[in-house]
N, C-alpha and C positions, 0 to 999 in steps of 0.2 A: 682298190688297194686295201690291205688289212689295216686295222687300227695299229698305230706304231707300237703299242704295248704288247701286241700279240705276235711280234716278229721274233723269229729265232735269231741266234747270234749271227749266223751266216747271212740271213736276210737283213739284219740290222746293219751289218758291215756293208752290204750291197746298197742299202738305202742311203747310208752316209755318203758313199761314193757317188751315187746318182745325184743327190742333192747338191753336192759340192761341184760336180761337173756341170750341172745345170746353171749354177750361179757363176761359175768360173770356167766358161767354155775353153776347151783345148788345154786344160790343166792335167797334170799327172797326179793322181791321187792314190795313196796307199793307206789302207786301214787295217789294223789288227786289234784283237781284243775279244773279250767275252765277259759275261756277268755284269754288263752295263758299263764296263770300263774299257776305254779305247785309246789307241795311239793313232794319230792321224798325221800324215805327211802330205803336203801339197806343194807342187812346183807349178808356178803360173807366171806368165808374162804380165798379168794384171797386177802383180805385186810390185812391179817396177816403180821405184821412187817412193814407196809407202813405208811408213814406220811399222815396226813389228806389231804394235797394238792394232793398227788399222788393218793389217793383213789378217790378224787373228779374228778381228771383228767380222770381216767378210766371211770367214769360214764358219764361225759360230752362228752368224745370221742365216747361213744356208741350211744348218741342221737344227735350228731352234725348235722346230715342231717335234723332233725326235728327243728333245730334252725337256719338253713341257709336261707338267702333270706328275702326280704321285706314282703313276705306273709307266713312266717313260722308259723306253728301251735303252736310252743313253743316260746313265747317271753321272758319268764323269769322263772328261777327256784328260787322261793322265799325262799325255805328252802331245803337243801340237807343234809341228815344224812347218813353217811357211817360208818358202824360198823362191827366188826368181831362177830361171834357167841358168843364168850366169853364176849365181851363188851356189847352185847345186852341181855345177860342172857339166851340165847337159847342154 
């Protein structure tokens, strides 16, 4: 795999999705953005009964390597939505 800092915007978006899906199997993940700034939406049964902060920590933990270092491909998550299927209406 390429060093995270050498990923294109499209590759970074896919890398974010892959890492979240690996950490939260069977989740529905949507990612958009560029220039190091991203919007992430995750719907997962694993969020059931968790506080918002705990849900967000699970997602950030999954992508922490993409946010590490001075040349990280993810500089900021501008918006993070974490929902259960019931909350999302799916």
